C-alpha positions in Angstrom: 37.5 -1.7 -22.2 39.2 -4.3 -24.3 42.6 -5.9 -23.9 43.8 -3.6 -26.7 42.6 -0.6 -24.8 44.4 -1.7 -21.6 47.7 -2.1 -23.4 47.3 1.0 -25.5 49.2 3.3 -23.2 50.5 3.8 -19.7 47.8 3.5 -17.0 47.6 3.5 -13.3 45.0 1.2 -11.6 43.8 2.5 -8.2 42.7 0.1 -5.4 41.4 0.6 -2.0 38.3 -1.6 -1.9 37.5 -5.3 -2.4 34.7 -5.3 -5.1 35.0 -3.2 -8.3 32.4 -2.4 -10.9 29.4 -2.4 -8.5 28.8 1.3 -7.7 25.5 1.0 -5.9 25.2 -0.5 -2.4 21.6 -1.4 -1.3 20.6 -1.7 2.3 18.0 -4.4 2.5 15.3 -5.0 5.1 15.2 -8.5 6.6 12.4 -10.1 4.7 11.0 -13.4 3.3 8.2 -12.1 1.0 8.6 -12.8 -2.8 10.8 -10.3 -4.6 9.6 -10.5 -8.2 11.5 -9.1 -11.2 11.4 -5.3 -10.9 11.7 -5.4 -7.1 15.0 -3.8 -6.2 15.8 -6.8 -4.0 15.7 -9.0 -7.1 19.2 -8.7 -8.5 18.0 -9.5 -12.0 16.1 -6.2 -12.0 19.2 -4.1 -12.5 21.1 -3.5 -15.8 24.3 -3.1 -13.7 25.9 -5.0 -10.8 24.8 -4.0 -7.3 26.0 -4.9 -3.8 23.5 -6.0 -1.1 23.6 -5.9 2.7 20.7 -7.2 4.8 20.0 -5.4 8.0 19.0 -8.2 10.4 15.9 -7.4 12.4 14.7 -4.6 10.1 11.3 -6.1 9.3 8.8 -4.2 7.1 6.5 -3.7 10.0 9.2 -2.3 12.2 10.5 0.2 9.5 7.1 1.3 8.1 4.9 1.3 11.2 7.5 2.0 13.9 9.8 4.5 12.1 12.7 1.9 12.3 13.0 2.8 15.9 16.3 1.7 17.4 17.7 0.4 14.1 19.9 3.4 13.0 23.1 1.9 14.4 22.5 -1.3 12.4 21.8 0.6 9.2 24.9 2.8 9.7 27.1 -0.3 10.2 25.7 -2.0 7.2 26.2 1.1 5.0 29.8 1.4 6.2 30.4 -2.3 5.3 29.0 -1.8 1.8 31.3 1.2 1.3 34.3 -0.8 2.6 33.4 -3.6 0.2 33.3 -1.3 -2.8 30.0 0.7 -3.0 30.4 4.3 -4.3 26.9 5.2 -3.2 24.2 3.9 -0.9 20.5 3.4 -1.3 17.8 1.5 0.7 14.9 -0.7 -0.2 12.3 1.2 1.8 11.1 4.7 1.2 10.3 5.1 4.9 14.1 5.1 5.5 14.1 8.7 4.4 14.2 9.4 8.2 17.8 8.1 8.1 19.0 10.1 5.1 21.0 12.7 7.1 22.5 10.2 9.6 23.6 7.8 6.8 25.0 10.6 4.7 27.1 11.8 7.8 28.2 8.2 8.5 29.7 7.3 5.1 31.9 9.3 2.8 29.8 8.6 -0.3 26.5 9.9 -1.7 23.3 8.5 -0.1 19.9 8.2 -1.8 17.7 6.8 0.9 14.2 7.1 -0.5 12.3 7.3 -3.7 10.5 10.3 -2.2 13.6 12.4 -2.8 12.5 12.6 -6.4 9.3 14.6 -5.6 10.8 18.1 -5.6 12.5 17.4 -8.9 9.3 15.9 -10.4 7.5 19.1 -9.3 9.9 21.2 -11.3 9.3 19.0 -14.4 5.6 19.5 -14.4 3.4 22.4 -15.7 2.7 25.0 -13.0 -0.9 23.8 -12.5 0.2 20.2 -11.9 1.8 18.5 -8.9 3.3 15.0 -8.1 1.2 12.5 -6.2 2.7 9.9 -3.9 1.6 6.3 -3.7 2.7 4.6 -0.5 2.4 1.2 1.1 1.0 2.8 4.3 -0.5 6.3 4.2 -1.3 6.0 7.9 2.3 6.1 9.0 3.9 8.2 6.1 4.3 11.2 8.3 5.3 14.9 7.8 8.7 13.8 9.1 9.2 11.4 6.2 8.2 14.1 3.7 10.2 16.8 5.3 13.3 14.6 5.3 13.0 14.5 1.5 12.1 18.2 0.9 8.6 17.2 0.0 5.8 19.8 0.5 3.5 18.7 3.3 0.4 19.3 1.1 1.6 16.9 -1.5 -1.3 14.5 -2.4 -0.7 11.0 -0.8 -2.6 7.7 -1.2 -1.8 4.3 0.4 -2.5 0.8 -0.6 -3.6 0.1 3.0 -7.2 -0.7 2.0 -6.3 -3.1 -0.7 -6.7 -6.9 -0.6 -3.1 -8.1 -1.2 -0.2 -5.7 -1.6 0.2 -4.0 1.8 -0.9 -7.1 3.7 1.7 -9.4 2.1 4.6 -7.0 2.2 4.0 -5.6 5.7 3.1 -9.0 7.0 6.2 -10.5 5.3 4.2 -13.4 3.9 5.8 -15.9 1.6 3.1 -16.0 -1.1 2.1 -13.0 -3.3 -0.8 -12.9 -5.8 0.9 -10.6 -8.3 -2.4 -9.9 -10.1 -4.1 -8.8 -6.9 -1.1 -6.8 -5.8 -1.1 -5.0 -9.2 -4.8 -4.3 -8.9 -4.3 -2.8 -5.4 -1.6 -0.4 -6.7 -3.7 0.7 -9.6 -6.9 1.1 -7.6 -5.0 3.3 -5.1 -3.5 5.4 -7.9 -6.9 5.9 -9.5 -8.4 7.0 -6.2 -5.6 9.5 -5.8 -6.3 11.0 -9.2 -10.0 11.2 -8.6 -9.4 12.9 -5.3 -6.6 15.2 -6.5 -7.1 15.9 -10.3 -4.1 18.3 -10.2 -1.8 15.3 -9.9 0.3 15.1 -13.1 2.8 12.4 -12.2 3.1 9.6 -9.7 6.0 8.9 -7.4 6.0 5.4 -5.9 7.3 5.5 -2.3 7.4 1.7 -2.0 10.3 0.0 -3.7 8.1 -3.2 -4.1 5.8 -1.2 -6.4 8.4 -1.0 -9.2 7.1 -4.1 -11.0 3.8 -2.3 -11.6 5.1 1.1 -12.8 4.8 0.3 -16.5 1.3 -0.9 -16.0 0.4 2.3 -14.1 1.9 4.4 -16.9 -0.2 2.4 -19.5 -3.4 2.6 -17.6 -3.2 6.2 -16.3 -1.3 7.9 -19.1 1.1 9.9 -16.9 4.7 9.6 -15.8 5.5 7.2 -13.0 8.7 7.6 -11.0 10.0 5.0 -8.6 13.1 3.8 -6.8 14.2 2.2 -10.1 14.2 5.5 -12.0 15.9 7.2 -9.0 18.7 4.6 -8.7 19.3 4.5 -12.4 19.9 8.2 -12.3 22.0 7.8 -9.2 24.1 5.2 -10.8 24.6 7.3 -13.9 26.4 9.9 -11.7 28.4 7.4 -9.7 29.6 5.6 -12.7 29.1 7.6 -15.9 29.1 5.8 -19.2 32.4 6.3 -21.0 32.4 7.4 -24.7 36.2 7.9 -24.8 36.9 4.9 -27.0 34.7 6.3 -29.7 36.7 9.5 -29.6 40.0 7.7 -30.0 41.0 8.0 -26.4 42.2 4.7 -25.0 41.0 5.6 -21.5 
């Protein structure tokens, strides 16, 4: 909106929050590992402003391997803070926080998109009847039926983890300060290929882990199939929270 648009006619500006123009609030784990471009914790990844709130004590190991036990009050408080600051919707930077979807949605009066896994039922509807989505996760060992059920994901959905790789899971779950990006990319690709060999009915990938986003385009190039991630999910989420306006092109000053 230009200055001319603002002065074109009578308008009412509504307040009620501190920060405007950043519709998405992101609940962050408490980490020190590198967040490279594409990672949702790297602010330069987003084509729109976002708000962040770090949940202290929420380590990757605690959230992924211990179901974020005891941390719900901290996540609820952080979500409420983000909404009070100006967020119109809440997401998180760990797919395993699907377990908190209902509790967070009840605690804040805005939409909540807790996990990339929430895309799986929609992706299933997009595919031919003989194809299914496959999930690539940072830790197949602890991605439980409870996590899947919380997102409406069928329990027989093919799942593979990067647990057996050399770099990715070790660095992220161990919260290490150095990451070999090439080796991490290789781990994600190797796991994805193993999933397709094991489950040839997979017609699209859904990346559970938000730290896998930097490798999504590479997976699409190598595997020749759609790849959905927290990045695709939050872009869709944001489009609903703050739809693009075309009114100026129609002669409407709003």
